[in-house]
VOTI-75957 format. One record per residue: residue number from 1; residue in one letter; x, y, z of N, C-alpha, C in turn. Coordinates in Angstrom, 2 decimals. Example, Ala and Ser with C-alpha at 12.3 -4.5 7.8 and 13.67 -1.06 7.14 Angstrom:
! residues 2
{k: 1 r: A n_X: 13.19 n_Y: -5.69 n_Z: 7.80 ca_X: 12.30 ca_Y: -4.50 ca_Z: 7.80 c_X: 13.20 c_Y: -3.30 c_Z: 7.80}
{k: 2 r: S n_X: 12.85 n_Y: -2.25 n_Z: 7.08 ca_X: 13.67 ca_Y: -1.06 ca_Z: 7.14 c_X: 12.90 c_Y: 0.03 c_Z: 7.87}
! end
This chain:
! residues 54
{k: 1 r: M n_X: 178.14 n_Y: -40.31 n_Z: -15.97 ca_X: 176.86 ca_Y: -40.75 ca_Z: -16.48 c_X: 176.00 c_Y: -39.53 c_Z: -16.81}
{k: 2 r: V n_X: 175.46 n_Y: -39.49 n_Z: -18.00 ca_X: 174.62 ca_Y: -38.38 ca_Z: -18.43 c_X: 173.16 c_Y: -38.81 c_Z: -18.34}
{k: 3 r: P n_X: 172.34 n_Y: -38.07 n_Z: -17.61 ca_X: 170.92 ca_Y: -38.43 ca_Z: -17.52 c_X: 170.23 c_Y: -38.29 c_Z: -18.86}
{k: 4 r: R n_X: 169.20 n_Y: -39.08 n_Z: -19.08 ca_X: 168.49 ca_Y: -39.09 ca_Z: -20.35 c_X: 167.27 c_Y: -38.17 c_Z: -20.38}
{k: 5 r: S n_X: 166.65 n_Y: -37.92 n_Z: -19.25 ca_X: 165.44 ca_Y: -37.09 ca_Z: -19.25 c_X: 165.81 c_Y: -35.61 c_Z: -19.28}
{k: 6 r: R n_X: 164.87 n_Y: -34.79 n_Z: -19.71 ca_X: 165.12 ca_Y: -33.34 ca_Z: -19.74 c_X: 165.37 c_Y: -32.80 c_Z: -18.34}
{k: 7 r: D n_X: 164.60 n_Y: -33.28 n_Z: -17.37 ca_X: 164.81 ca_Y: -32.83 ca_Z: -15.99 c_X: 166.19 c_Y: -33.24 c_Z: -15.50}
{k: 8 r: G n_X: 166.64 n_Y: -34.39 n_Z: -15.93 ca_X: 167.98 ca_Y: -34.85 ca_Z: -15.56 c_X: 169.06 c_Y: -33.94 c_Z: -16.12}
{k: 9 r: F n_X: 168.86 n_Y: -33.48 n_Z: -17.37 ca_X: 169.83 ca_Y: -32.56 ca_Z: -17.96 c_X: 169.85 c_Y: -31.24 c_Z: -17.21}
{k: 10 r: A n_X: 168.69 n_Y: -30.77 n_Z: -16.81 ca_X: 168.63 ca_Y: -29.53 ca_Z: -16.03 c_X: 169.35 c_Y: -29.70 c_Z: -14.70}
{k: 11 r: D n_X: 169.13 n_Y: -30.84 n_Z: -14.05 ca_X: 169.82 ca_Y: -31.11 ca_Z: -12.78 c_X: 171.33 c_Y: -31.18 c_Z: -12.98}
{k: 12 r: A n_X: 171.75 n_Y: -31.82 n_Z: -14.06 ca_X: 173.18 ca_Y: -31.92 ca_Z: -14.35 c_X: 173.78 c_Y: -30.54 c_Z: -14.61}
{k: 13 r: A n_X: 173.04 n_Y: -29.69 n_Z: -15.33 ca_X: 173.52 ca_Y: -28.33 ca_Z: -15.61 c_X: 173.64 c_Y: -27.53 c_Z: -14.32}
{k: 14 r: R n_X: 172.63 n_Y: -27.64 n_Z: -13.44 ca_X: 172.70 ca_Y: -26.93 ca_Z: -12.16 c_X: 173.90 c_Y: -27.37 c_Z: -11.33}
{k: 15 r: T n_X: 174.13 n_Y: -28.66 n_Z: -11.31 ca_X: 175.25 ca_Y: -29.21 ca_Z: -10.55 c_X: 176.57 c_Y: -28.68 c_Z: -11.10}
{k: 16 r: M n_X: 176.70 n_Y: -28.68 n_Z: -12.43 ca_X: 177.93 ca_Y: -28.21 ca_Z: -13.05 c_X: 178.14 c_Y: -26.73 c_Z: -12.79}
{k: 17 r: C n_X: 177.07 n_Y: -25.94 n_Z: -12.86 ca_X: 177.19 ca_Y: -24.51 ca_Z: -12.61 c_X: 177.58 c_Y: -24.24 c_Z: -11.17}
{k: 18 r: R n_X: 177.01 n_Y: -24.97 n_Z: -10.24 ca_X: 177.38 ca_Y: -24.79 ca_Z: -8.83 c_X: 178.84 c_Y: -25.12 c_Z: -8.59}
{k: 19 r: A n_X: 179.33 n_Y: -26.12 n_Z: -9.30 ca_X: 180.71 ca_Y: -26.56 ca_Z: -9.11 c_X: 181.69 c_Y: -25.57 c_Z: -9.72}
{k: 20 r: R n_X: 181.31 n_Y: -24.88 n_Z: -10.78 ca_X: 182.24 ca_Y: -24.00 ca_Z: -11.49 c_X: 182.13 c_Y: -22.54 c_Z: -11.14}
{k: 21 r: V n_X: 180.99 n_Y: -22.13 n_Z: -10.66 ca_X: 180.78 ca_Y: -20.72 ca_Z: -10.33 c_X: 181.22 c_Y: -20.49 c_Z: -8.89}
{k: 22 r: G n_X: 181.95 n_Y: -19.42 n_Z: -8.69 ca_X: 182.45 ca_Y: -19.11 ca_Z: -7.36 c_X: 181.35 c_Y: -18.55 c_Z: -6.47}
{k: 23 r: P n_X: 181.75 n_Y: -17.84 n_Z: -5.43 ca_X: 180.76 ca_Y: -17.28 ca_Z: -4.52 c_X: 179.88 c_Y: -16.26 c_Z: -5.23}
{k: 24 r: P n_X: 178.72 n_Y: -15.96 n_Z: -4.68 ca_X: 177.81 ca_Y: -15.01 ca_Z: -5.33 c_X: 178.43 c_Y: -13.63 c_Z: -5.48}
{k: 25 r: L n_X: 178.04 n_Y: -12.93 n_Z: -6.53 ca_X: 178.54 ca_Y: -11.58 ca_Z: -6.77 c_X: 177.92 c_Y: -10.60 c_Z: -5.79}
{k: 26 r: H n_X: 178.69 n_Y: -9.62 n_Z: -5.40 ca_X: 178.20 ca_Y: -8.51 ca_Z: -4.57 c_X: 178.80 c_Y: -7.24 c_Z: -5.14}
{k: 27 r: L n_X: 178.02 n_Y: -6.18 n_Z: -5.18 ca_X: 178.48 ca_Y: -4.93 ca_Z: -5.78 c_X: 179.70 c_Y: -4.36 c_Z: -5.07}
{k: 28 r: S n_X: 179.77 n_Y: -4.51 n_Z: -3.77 ca_X: 180.92 ca_Y: -3.96 ca_Z: -3.03 c_X: 182.22 c_Y: -4.62 c_Z: -3.47}
{k: 29 r: V n_X: 182.18 n_Y: -5.92 n_Z: -3.68 ca_X: 183.38 ca_Y: -6.65 ca_Z: -4.13 c_X: 183.73 c_Y: -6.25 c_Z: -5.56}
{k: 30 r: L n_X: 182.71 n_Y: -6.10 n_Z: -6.40 ca_X: 182.96 ca_Y: -5.70 ca_Z: -7.78 c_X: 183.56 c_Y: -4.30 c_Z: -7.85}
{k: 31 r: R n_X: 183.03 n_Y: -3.37 n_Z: -7.04 ca_X: 183.59 ca_Y: -2.01 ca_Z: -7.02 c_X: 185.07 c_Y: -2.05 c_Z: -6.67}
{k: 32 r: K n_X: 185.40 n_Y: -2.83 n_Z: -5.67 ca_X: 186.79 ca_Y: -2.93 ca_Z: -5.22 c_X: 187.68 c_Y: -3.50 c_Z: -6.32}
{k: 33 r: N n_X: 187.20 n_Y: -4.54 n_Z: -7.01 ca_X: 188.01 ca_Y: -5.20 ca_Z: -8.03 c_X: 188.07 c_Y: -4.43 c_Z: -9.34}
{k: 34 r: L n_X: 187.07 n_Y: -3.59 n_Z: -9.61 ca_X: 187.02 ca_Y: -2.86 ca_Z: -10.87 c_X: 187.42 c_Y: -1.39 c_Z: -10.73}
{k: 35 r: E n_X: 187.85 n_Y: -0.97 n_Z: -9.55 ca_X: 188.10 ca_Y: 0.46 ca_Z: -9.31 c_X: 189.14 c_Y: 1.07 c_Z: -10.24}
{k: 36 r: K n_X: 190.03 n_Y: 0.29 n_Z: -10.80 ca_X: 191.06 ca_Y: 0.83 ca_Z: -11.69 c_X: 190.57 c_Y: 1.03 c_Z: -13.13}
{k: 37 r: F n_X: 189.39 n_Y: 0.52 n_Z: -13.44 ca_X: 188.86 ca_Y: 0.63 ca_Z: -14.79 c_X: 188.05 c_Y: 1.92 c_Z: -14.93}
{k: 38 r: A n_X: 188.15 n_Y: 2.54 n_Z: -16.09 ca_X: 187.49 ca_Y: 3.82 ca_Z: -16.33 c_X: 185.98 c_Y: 3.74 c_Z: -16.21}
{k: 39 r: H n_X: 185.39 n_Y: 2.65 n_Z: -16.62 ca_X: 183.93 ca_Y: 2.53 ca_Z: -16.64 c_X: 183.40 c_Y: 1.68 c_Z: -15.49}
{k: 40 r: C n_X: 184.11 n_Y: 1.66 n_Z: -14.38 ca_X: 183.70 ca_Y: 0.87 ca_Z: -13.21 c_X: 182.28 c_Y: 1.21 c_Z: -12.78}
{k: 41 r: D n_X: 181.97 n_Y: 2.50 n_Z: -12.68 ca_X: 180.64 ca_Y: 2.92 ca_Z: -12.22 c_X: 179.54 c_Y: 2.45 c_Z: -13.17}
{k: 42 r: V n_X: 179.83 n_Y: 2.46 n_Z: -14.46 ca_X: 178.85 ca_Y: 2.01 ca_Z: -15.45 c_X: 178.58 c_Y: 0.52 c_Z: -15.29}
{k: 43 r: F n_X: 179.64 n_Y: -0.27 n_Z: -15.14 ca_X: 179.48 ca_Y: -1.71 ca_Z: -14.95 c_X: 178.69 c_Y: -2.02 c_Z: -13.69}
{k: 44 r: V n_X: 179.07 n_Y: -1.36 n_Z: -12.60 ca_X: 178.41 ca_Y: -1.61 ca_Z: -11.31 c_X: 176.94 c_Y: -1.20 c_Z: -11.37}
{k: 45 r: E n_X: 176.66 n_Y: -0.05 n_Z: -11.97 ca_X: 175.27 ca_Y: 0.41 ca_Z: -12.07 c_X: 174.42 c_Y: -0.56 c_Z: -12.90}
{k: 46 r: G n_X: 174.97 n_Y: -1.08 n_Z: -13.98 ca_X: 174.25 ca_Y: -2.05 ca_Z: -14.80 c_X: 173.97 c_Y: -3.34 c_Z: -14.04}
{k: 47 r: L n_X: 174.96 n_Y: -3.79 n_Z: -13.28 ca_X: 174.76 ca_Y: -5.01 ca_Z: -12.48 c_X: 173.76 c_Y: -4.77 c_Z: -11.35}
{k: 48 r: K n_X: 173.76 n_Y: -3.57 n_Z: -10.82 ca_X: 172.78 ca_Y: -3.22 ca_Z: -9.78 c_X: 171.37 c_Y: -3.30 c_Z: -10.35}
{k: 49 r: K n_X: 171.18 n_Y: -2.76 n_Z: -11.55 ca_X: 169.87 ca_Y: -2.80 ca_Z: -12.21 c_X: 169.48 c_Y: -4.24 c_Z: -12.54}
{k: 50 r: A n_X: 170.48 n_Y: -5.08 n_Z: -12.77 ca_X: 170.22 ca_Y: -6.49 ca_Z: -13.08 c_X: 169.88 c_Y: -7.30 c_Z: -11.83}
{k: 51 r: G n_X: 170.04 n_Y: -6.70 n_Z: -10.65 ca_X: 169.63 ca_Y: -7.37 ca_Z: -9.43 c_X: 170.75 c_Y: -7.94 c_Z: -8.58}
{k: 52 r: V n_X: 171.99 n_Y: -7.56 n_Z: -8.87 ca_X: 173.11 ca_Y: -8.04 ca_Z: -8.05 c_X: 173.03 c_Y: -7.33 c_Z: -6.70}
{k: 53 r: P n_X: 173.12 n_Y: -8.08 n_Z: -5.59 ca_X: 172.98 ca_Y: -7.45 ca_Z: -4.26 c_X: 174.18 c_Y: -6.60 c_Z: -3.88}
{k: 54 r: E n_X: 173.93 n_Y: -5.65 n_Z: -2.98 ca_X: 174.98 ca_Y: -4.76 ca_Z: -2.48 c_X: 175.92 c_Y: -5.57 c_Z: -1.61}
! end
């Protein structure tokens, strides 16, 4: 069932995002998973500036 109100659509979107998105990102996990890539430090630094927690 798809809600008709705008607030309902926002609630549906939040629910879908929670169901599809895994655990929250953390820089330490990203460093570990990206360590083989040449630009790992650049990616991690950009995400740090974007507010991803350590």
